[in-house]
C-alpha positions in Angstrom: -10.7 10.9 -12.7 -11.2 12.8 -9.5 -8.3 14.3 -7.6 -8.5 12.0 -4.6 -8.3 8.9 -6.8 -5.3 10.4 -8.7 -3.6 11.1 -5.4 -4.3 7.6 -4.1 -3.0 6.0 -7.4 0.2 8.2 -7.3 0.9 7.5 -3.6 0.3 3.8 -3.8 2.2 3.5 -7.1 5.3 5.3 -5.8 5.3 3.3 -2.6 4.9 0.1 -4.5 7.8 0.9 -6.8 10.0 1.6 -3.8 9.0 -1.6 -2.1 9.5 -3.7 -5.3 12.9 -2.2 -6.0 14.0 -2.8 -2.5 14.8 0.9 -1.9 12.0 1.6 0.5 13.3 3.1 3.7 11.9 2.3 7.2 10.1 5.7 7.1 8.5 4.8 3.7 7.5 1.4 4.9 5.8 3.2 7.9 4.0 5.4 5.4 2.9 2.4 3.5 1.6 0.7 6.7 -0.3 3.8 7.7 -1.8 4.2 4.2 -2.9 0.6 4.2 -4.4 0.9 7.7 -6.3 4.0 6.7 -7.5 2.3 3.6 -8.9 -0.6 5.6 -6.4 -3.3 4.8 -6.4 -4.7 8.3 -10.2 -4.8 8.3 -10.3 -6.8 5.1 -12.1 -4.1 3.0 -9.5 -3.4 0.3 -10.7 -4.4 -3.2 -8.6 -6.8 -5.2 -6.7 -5.0 -7.9 -6.9 -1.6 -6.2 -3.7 0.4 -5.7 -3.8 -0.4 -2.0 -4.2 -4.2 -2.7 -1.3 -4.1 -5.1 0.9 -2.4 -2.4 -0.3 -4.8 0.3 0.4 -7.9 -1.7 4.0 -6.7 -2.5 5.1 -5.8 1.0 8.1 -7.8 2.2 6.3 -9.4 5.1 4.7 -12.7 5.7 1.0 -12.7 6.0 -0.2 -13.0 9.6 -3.6 -14.2 10.5 -5.1 -13.8 14.0 
């Protein structure tokens, strides 16, 4: 596994754990939002089952469509 993939898995996994446990701070939610934006979540290019997809589907917000 390459280093970038390991880093992505670790970051998304840690953020996901904090979101799921309800302990994510406002700053951590902002990091999650930026991570997902950078990963293409808002352009619809995140693969199902990826760390970013798992994080996105567990955020405590209603889905908004434009």
